[in-house]
C-alpha positions as CSV (number, residue, x, y, z in Angstrom):
1,M,27.0,-40.2,4.1
2,T,23.7,-41.0,2.6
3,G,21.5,-38.5,0.7
4,A,18.9,-38.5,3.4
5,L,21.4,-37.6,6.0
6,Q,22.7,-34.8,3.9
7,L,19.2,-33.5,3.4
8,W,18.5,-33.5,7.1
9,I,21.8,-31.7,7.8
10,L,21.0,-29.1,5.1
11,A,17.5,-28.5,6.5
12,G,18.8,-28.2,10.1
13,A,21.5,-25.7,8.9
14,L,18.8,-23.6,7.1
15,V,16.5,-23.6,10.1
16,G,19.3,-22.7,12.5
17,G,20.5,-19.9,10.2
18,G,17.0,-18.5,9.9
19,I,16.5,-18.5,13.7
20,A,19.9,-16.8,14.2
21,L,19.0,-14.1,11.7
22,L,15.7,-13.5,13.4
23,V,17.3,-13.3,16.8
24,S,19.9,-10.8,15.5
25,A,17.2,-8.7,13.8
26,L,15.0,-8.5,16.9
27,R,17.7,-7.1,19.1
28,P,17.0,-3.5,20.3
29,A,18.6,-1.3,17.7
30,Q,20.2,2.2,18.1
31,P,18.0,4.7,16.2
32,D,19.6,6.8,13.5
33,L,19.6,10.4,14.6
34,V,19.3,11.7,11.1
35,Q,16.2,9.7,10.4
36,V,14.6,10.7,13.7
37,L,15.1,14.4,13.0
38,A,13.8,14.0,9.5
39,R,10.6,12.3,10.7
40,L,10.1,15.1,13.3
41,A,10.6,17.9,10.8
42,P,7.5,20.2,10.4
43,G,7.3,19.6,6.6
44,N,7.1,15.9,7.0
45,P,3.5,14.6,6.7
46,A,4.4,11.6,8.8
47,A,5.6,13.7,11.7
48,P,3.6,13.1,14.9
49,T,0.9,15.6,15.7
50,G,0.6,15.4,19.5
51,T,-0.1,11.6,19.6
52,S,2.2,9.0,21.0
53,P,4.5,7.3,18.5
54,A,3.6,3.9,17.3
55,P,5.4,1.1,19.1
56,I,8.2,-0.6,17.2
57,G,7.3,-4.2,16.3
58,W,9.4,-7.1,15.1
59,K,9.0,-6.1,11.5
60,D,10.4,-2.7,12.3
61,R,13.4,-4.2,14.0
62,I,14.1,-6.4,11.0
63,G,13.7,-3.4,8.7
64,M,16.2,-1.3,10.8
65,W,18.6,-4.2,10.6
66,A,18.1,-4.4,6.9
67,I,18.6,-0.7,6.4
68,R,22.0,-0.9,8.1
69,H,23.3,-4.2,6.7
70,V,21.6,-4.9,3.3
71,P,23.4,-3.2,0.3
72,A,21.3,-0.5,-1.3
73,S,21.7,-2.0,-4.7
74,W,19.6,-5.0,-3.6
75,W,16.5,-2.8,-3.2
76,R,14.2,-2.0,-6.0
77,A,12.6,1.4,-6.5
78,V,10.9,2.2,-3.1
79,P,7.3,3.3,-3.6
80,D,7.7,6.5,-1.5
81,T,4.4,8.0,-2.4
82,D,2.5,4.8,-1.6
83,L,4.3,4.5,1.8
84,Q,3.6,8.1,2.8
85,L,-0.1,7.7,1.7
86,L,-0.5,4.6,3.9
87,G,1.6,6.1,6.8
88,M,4.0,3.1,6.6
89,P,7.5,3.9,7.7
90,L,10.4,2.8,5.5
91,R,11.7,0.4,8.2
92,A,8.3,-1.5,8.2
93,Y,8.5,-1.8,4.4
94,Y,12.0,-3.2,4.5
95,G,11.1,-5.4,7.4
96,E,8.1,-6.9,5.6
97,K,10.1,-7.8,2.6
98,V,13.0,-9.3,4.5
99,A,10.7,-11.2,6.9
100,A,8.9,-12.7,3.9
101,V,12.2,-13.9,2.4
102,L,13.4,-15.3,5.7
103,V,10.2,-17.3,6.2
104,T,10.5,-18.6,2.7
105,L,14.2,-19.6,3.1
106,V,13.3,-21.5,6.3
107,G,10.0,-23.1,5.3
108,V,10.4,-24.0,1.7
109,P,13.6,-26.0,2.1
110,V,12.2,-28.0,5.0
111,V,8.9,-28.8,3.4
112,G,10.4,-29.3,-0.1
113,G,13.2,-31.4,1.3
114,L,10.9,-33.7,3.1
115,Y,8.6,-34.0,0.1
116,S,11.6,-34.7,-2.1
117,L,12.9,-37.3,0.3
118,M,9.5,-39.1,0.3
119,M,9.1,-39.0,-3.5
120,G,12.7,-39.7,-4.3
121,L,13.4,-36.4,-6.1
122,P,16.8,-34.8,-6.3
123,L,17.9,-32.0,-4.0
124,A,17.9,-29.6,-6.9
125,V,14.1,-29.5,-6.9
126,P,13.7,-28.0,-3.4
127,A,16.7,-25.7,-4.0
128,L,15.2,-24.3,-7.2
129,A,11.8,-24.0,-5.6
130,T,13.4,-22.1,-2.7
131,V,15.0,-19.6,-5.1
132,V,11.8,-19.1,-7.0
133,M,9.6,-18.7,-3.9
134,A,12.2,-16.3,-2.3
135,V,11.9,-14.0,-5.4
136,V,8.1,-14.2,-5.2
137,A,8.2,-13.4,-1.5
138,W,10.5,-10.4,-2.1
139,L,8.0,-8.9,-4.7
140,L,4.7,-9.7,-2.9
141,P,4.9,-6.8,-0.4
142,D,5.2,-4.3,-3.3
143,R,2.1,-5.7,-4.9
144,R,0.2,-5.6,-1.6
145,I,1.3,-2.0,-0.9
146,A,0.3,-0.9,-4.4
147,K,-3.2,-2.4,-4.0
148,A,-3.6,-0.9,-0.5
149,A,-2.5,2.5,-1.8
150,A,-4.9,2.3,-4.8
151,R,-7.8,1.6,-2.3
152,A,-6.6,4.5,-0.1
153,R,-6.6,6.9,-3.1
154,V,-10.1,5.9,-4.0
155,E,-11.2,6.6,-0.4
156,F,-9.4,9.9,-0.4
157,R,-11.1,10.9,-3.7
158,R,-14.5,10.3,-2.2
159,A,-13.7,12.4,0.9
160,L,-12.1,15.1,-1.3
161,S,-15.4,15.6,-3.2
162,A,-17.2,16.3,0.1
163,Y,-14.3,18.6,1.2
164,I,-14.6,20.7,-1.9
165,D,-18.4,21.2,-1.3
166,L,-17.7,22.3,2.2
167,I,-15.1,24.9,1.1
168,A,-17.5,26.1,-1.6
169,L,-20.4,26.5,0.9
170,G,-18.1,28.3,3.4
171,R,-16.9,30.7,0.8
172,A,-20.4,31.4,-0.6
173,A,-22.7,31.3,2.5
174,G,-20.4,32.5,5.3
175,G,-18.3,35.0,3.4
176,I,-15.2,33.8,5.1
177,G,-11.7,33.7,3.7
178,T,-10.1,30.9,1.8
179,R,-7.8,29.7,4.7
180,Q,-10.7,29.8,7.2
181,A,-12.9,27.9,4.8
182,M,-10.2,25.2,4.3
183,E,-9.7,24.8,8.0
184,T,-13.4,24.8,8.9
185,G,-14.2,22.3,6.1
186,A,-11.3,20.0,7.2
187,G,-12.5,20.1,10.8
188,L,-16.0,18.9,10.0
189,G,-14.8,15.5,8.8
190,R,-13.7,12.6,11.0
191,S,-12.2,10.3,8.4
192,W,-8.4,10.0,7.8
193,P,-8.4,12.1,4.6
194,F,-10.0,15.0,6.5
195,E,-7.6,14.6,9.4
196,R,-4.6,14.6,7.0
197,I,-5.8,17.6,5.1
198,G,-6.6,19.4,8.3
199,A,-3.2,18.7,9.8
200,S,-1.5,20.0,6.7
201,V,-3.6,23.2,6.6
202,V,-3.1,23.9,10.3
203,R,0.6,23.2,10.1
204,S,0.9,25.7,7.3
205,R,-0.5,28.4,9.5
206,Y,2.4,28.1,12.0
207,S,5.1,27.6,9.3
208,G,4.0,30.6,7.3
209,V,3.2,28.7,4.2
210,P,0.0,29.3,2.2
211,P,-2.5,26.5,2.8
212,W,-2.9,25.8,-0.9
213,D,0.9,25.3,-1.2
214,A,0.7,22.9,1.7
215,L,-2.0,20.9,-0.1
216,A,0.0,20.9,-3.3
217,E,3.1,19.6,-1.4
218,L,0.9,16.9,0.3
219,A,-0.5,15.9,-3.1
220,T,3.0,15.6,-4.6
221,Q,4.4,13.6,-1.7
222,Q,1.5,11.1,-1.6
223,G,0.5,11.0,-5.3
224,L,-2.9,12.7,-5.2
225,P,-3.5,14.5,-8.4
226,D,-7.1,15.6,-7.5
227,L,-5.8,17.3,-4.4
228,D,-3.2,19.1,-6.6
229,D,-5.9,20.4,-8.9
230,L,-7.9,21.7,-5.8
231,A,-4.8,23.5,-4.6
232,D,-4.4,25.3,-7.9
233,T,-8.0,26.4,-7.7
234,L,-7.7,27.6,-4.1
235,R,-4.5,29.5,-5.0
236,L,-6.5,31.6,-7.5
237,A,-9.0,32.4,-4.7
238,G,-6.4,33.2,-2.1
239,E,-3.9,35.1,-4.2
240,E,-6.1,36.8,-6.7
241,G,-9.4,37.0,-4.8
242,A,-11.2,35.2,-7.6
243,Q,-14.8,33.9,-7.1
244,V,-14.4,30.2,-7.2
245,F,-17.7,29.0,-6.0
246,A,-18.9,27.9,-9.4
247,T,-15.5,26.4,-10.2
248,L,-15.4,24.4,-6.9
249,K,-19.0,23.1,-7.5
250,A,-18.0,22.1,-11.1
251,R,-14.9,20.3,-9.8
252,S,-16.8,18.5,-7.2
253,S,-19.4,17.4,-9.7
254,A,-16.7,16.2,-12.1
255,L,-15.0,14.3,-9.3
256,R,-18.2,12.5,-8.4
257,T,-18.7,11.7,-12.0
258,A,-15.2,10.2,-12.2
259,I,-15.8,8.2,-9.1
260,T,-19.1,6.8,-10.5
261,T,-17.4,5.9,-13.8
262,A,-14.5,4.2,-11.9
263,D,-17.0,2.2,-9.8
264,R,-18.9,1.1,-12.9
265,A,-15.7,0.0,-14.6
266,E,-14.8,-2.0,-11.5
267,V,-18.2,-3.6,-11.4
268,N,-17.9,-4.5,-15.1
269,A,-14.4,-5.9,-14.6
270,R,-15.6,-8.1,-11.7
271,S,-18.6,-9.3,-13.7
272,D,-16.2,-10.2,-16.6
273,R,-14.0,-12.1,-14.2
274,L,-17.0,-14.0,-12.9
275,M,-18.1,-15.1,-16.4
276,L,-15.1,-17.4,-16.8
277,P,-15.9,-19.8,-14.0
278,T,-19.5,-19.8,-15.1
279,L,-18.6,-20.7,-18.7
280,V,-16.2,-23.4,-17.5
281,M,-18.9,-25.0,-15.3
282,A,-21.4,-24.8,-18.2
283,A,-18.9,-26.4,-20.5
284,A,-18.1,-29.1,-18.0
285,F,-21.8,-29.9,-17.5
286,I,-22.4,-30.0,-21.3
287,G,-19.4,-32.3,-21.7
288,V,-20.6,-34.7,-19.0
289,V,-24.1,-34.9,-20.7
290,I,-22.6,-35.4,-24.1
291,M,-20.1,-38.0,-22.9
292,A,-22.9,-39.9,-21.1
293,A,-24.9,-40.0,-24.3
294,V,-21.9,-41.1,-26.3
295,F,-21.1,-43.9,-23.9
296,R,-24.7,-45.1,-24.0
297,I,-24.7,-45.2,-27.8
298,L,-21.4,-47.0,-27.9
299,A,-22.6,-49.5,-25.3
300,A,-25.7,-50.2,-27.3
């Protein structure tokens, strides 16, 4: 049996195995009753609030298959706070990682094998490339989720500064209580941070939990330290009746200053990254001019 025939047999086996895994993963799965009840619990921020549940896609099906069959020791530390902040279920996270690896295991051997066959390279080259690319594909979803969560936290911080001002104005101008100021301020916004804060505050009314404790729990679950600081300030106003108008205004001003500082740092970092291509192009241009002069002198 020639090496080319062995390569084609290996590629066909990998493609067939990948298709079989995808078909097995896309079969309708029996939901886990424990996980369903946990998602519907009142304290869970991802619990539905009167809206229809999101449809289960193919990544979710792959993720549910992975949760049942893949050993727990294979998974790295799951970014729970980032997933809850993005509203991404655990099954979608697992499904994205497994799908990326499956695509790599199917695509890289075929492309790498054909390239190796044309170039006369040994089979170890595509095999090693497949292993390396599978590891990269396994880690890429974590990096994507971390970047998306960082952008979401920046957006939440911007909305939180406006929410603090609304609470302060409600307490100072309207003379209303802390809970009512929190609910009214959250109801004035239409962005997802306002909706998430409003759902948490309203849920606390029916569960008998103080609204500032609900915000503190939300901050802990989703990694929002600025919201945790606001919850501590509102706790003083609600439990001790402290006048917090000046404190809220100072916190809002400090938060805006931190946002401006972070934006300036991001702009400076992007400017520094843009300097490298500019310097490379300038160096290349100078090199071409100098080499042309050198060649002209040597030709003379």
